[in-house]
N, C-alpha and C positions, 0 to 999 in steps of 0.2 A: 523765825517762823519756819525756815527749811528744816531745822533740827527737830521741831515739833512734828512736822509732817513726816519726816523720816522715822521718828519714834512710833507714830501712829501706824504707819505702813508696816513697820517691823512687827508690831503687836498683832496686826491683822494677819500677817503671814504665819506667825507662830500659832495663833489661835486656829487658823484654817488648817494648818498641818496637824495640830493636835486633834482637831475634830475628825479629820480624815483617818488618822491612825486609830482613834478610838472607835470609829464606826467599823473599820476593817476588823479590829479585834473582836468587837461585838458580833459581827456576822460570822467570823470564824468560830467563836465560842458557841453561837446558836447552832451552827452546823454540827459541831461535835456533840452537843446535847441531843440534837435530832437523831444523830447516828446511834447514840447510846440508847435512846428511847426505842428505836427500831430494833436494836439487839435485845432489849428487855422484852419486847413483845414476842420475839421468837422463843425466849426462854420462860415466858409467863406460865405455861402449863408444862411442868416437868414430867418426864416419863415416869411411870410407876417403877418402884425399886425392883431390881431383879429378884426373882423368887429362888429360894434355895432348892436344889434338886431333891426330888423325893428320895427318902432313904428308907431302907427296910427296918433298921433299928433306930433307937433313940440316939440323937447326936451327942457326941462327947462334949465335955466342958470346953475342950480346946476349940472344937468347931463352933460352939456357941460364942466364945470370946472373939473368934475371928469374924463371925457374922456381925456381932455388936460393933466391932471396930470398923467394919465396912459401912454399917449404918451411920455411925458417928461421922465418918468421912463424908458421906453423902449429905448429912445434915449440915456439916461445916461448910460445904460447897454451896448450900442453899437449894439443893435438889429436893430434900425432904423438909417438911414443916415440922415444928415441934410435936404436933399431934400425930403426924404420920410416924415420926421416930418413936414416940411412946408406944403406939399401937404395935409396931414391928418388934420393938424391944420386949413387950409383954408376950407376944407370940413366941419369940425365941426362948425366953426364959420359962415360959409356961409349958412349952412343948417337950 
């Protein structure tokens, strides 16, 4: 009988410890998720893309390629949506 009681007590301690650790991990993860959500709210409305300075002549092909590369970088970072990227790309290539 003492062996059975000792086994039951050991199981209770192990289960209690596992529950405490699991709860602590859950709280920590929930805190991280809340922090990420707060950061996403800050970045929810990205700033409009920087406008190219007004030029007197038509931009060269080199300048257009540089602008397209900058737009692509902004799209890759998530600053521009696909629609915004397409609109700016059309403006650059059409101008």
